[in-house]
N, C-alpha and C positions, 0 to 999 in steps of 0.2 A: 549476543544478538542485540544490535542497536535498535531502539524503538522510541516512538513518540506516542504519548497518550493524548487523546482528543475526544472529549465528550463521550467517554465510555468505550472508545475504540482504541486498539493498539495497532499502530502503523509500524510494521517490522521489516527491516532489511536483514535478510539472512546472509551470513558471512560466507557460506559455502554454496551460494546459489549461482545461477547461470544467466547469460544474456537473454533477452534485452533487459535493460534496467527496469525493475519493477518493485512493488511493495506488496507485502501481505497485510491485509487489514482483517483483524480478528475482533469479534465481539461475541461473548458467550460461546456457543458451539459453532458459530458461523465463521467462515474464512473466505475472503475474496482476494483475488490478485489483480492489481491495476498496473498497467504499463505506464511508466513515467515519461520517457522520451523527451523530445524537444518541443512538442506541441501540447495540446490538452491531454491530461491523463484519461485513460479509458479502461473499462472493465475487460480483462482478458478472459478470466474464468472464475467459476465458483467452485472452491474446493469442498466446502460444506455449506449447506443452506443457511442463508441469513434472511431475516424478514425483509419484505420489499421496501418498506420505509427506511430500514437500516441501510439498504444498498445505496439509496440516494444520499443519505447522510455520510456514508463511508466515502463516496466520491467527493463530497464537499470537504471532508477532512483531508483527503489526499490533495485536493486542489489548494487548500489553505497552507499545506506544508510542502508542496511539490518541489520548490527550489532547494530546501534543506534536505529533503529525501534524495533528490537527484545528486546533490553534492556529496552526501554521505555514501550513496551507492558507488560513485566514481572513486572516492577515497579508498573504499574497501576493495573494489574489484578491478581497478585499473592500475 
């Protein structure tokens, strides 16, 4: 599973995942899913609870690496 580390977060692209392009962001026991798409990334769902402050930082991490993550998603899934 390809991943990027960013300030304590793991940004993970799962190789056996489904559309639309998205990334799983994990920190501790928390896991969030962000849609990458062509516009601004946005939170799709919370798989396990993450602290509120961490949710905001997770989005910042995804935004910082959006292009790389989207390119990686496309290489794996298309």
